[in-house]
C-alpha positions, 0 to 999 in steps of 0.5 A: 416771462418778462425780462428773460427770454425777451431780453436775452433775444433782443440783446443778441439781435444787437451783437455784430455778425462776423464771419466765423472762423474758416477750417473746414474745407466743406463749408461754404461762404456766408458763416457768421457769428451772433455775439463776441465770443472768442473762446469756443463754447462761450456766448453765442455760437457761430455758424457756418455752412457744410455741404452734405446733399442728400442727407437729412440734417438741416442743422447740427451743433458742434459743441467742440467748436461752438458752431451751428453747422448747416447743410447748404444742400439740404432742399429746404435751403436750396428752396429757401435761398430763392429769396434773401428774406426767406433764406434769412428766416429760414437760418433764424429758425435753424439757429433757434432749433439749435439754441433750443436744444443746447439750452433746454436739453431735457424739456418734454418736447411740447416745452421745447417747441414752446420755447421755439415758438417764442424764440422765432417770434422774438428774432423775426420781430427785429428783422 
């Protein structure tokens, strides 16, 4: 798989991180954008936080805004927020999950999980 996924992940990490456009009154601070996309649906999605206490979802993708929403009240997010490094790794895993689900829809679960491990490994290497 030389020259494909690894290069993509390496290049994605070199992009500038910018705040996501505000527009939701349920957002927390700290959203960002990996990449330079200005048109919704193009490039790497932005991410933002949404308060949804008691809900089971950790993250979800909003294709209309090209935005990954992270549930900032999920118990795992609260747990990961105790440490900056742990929180960063948690956000990386959620971002990877959403990218894999979006870009490899229809693949068997085993292959999706393999892609998730690959993406997580390649990105954590650069933290």
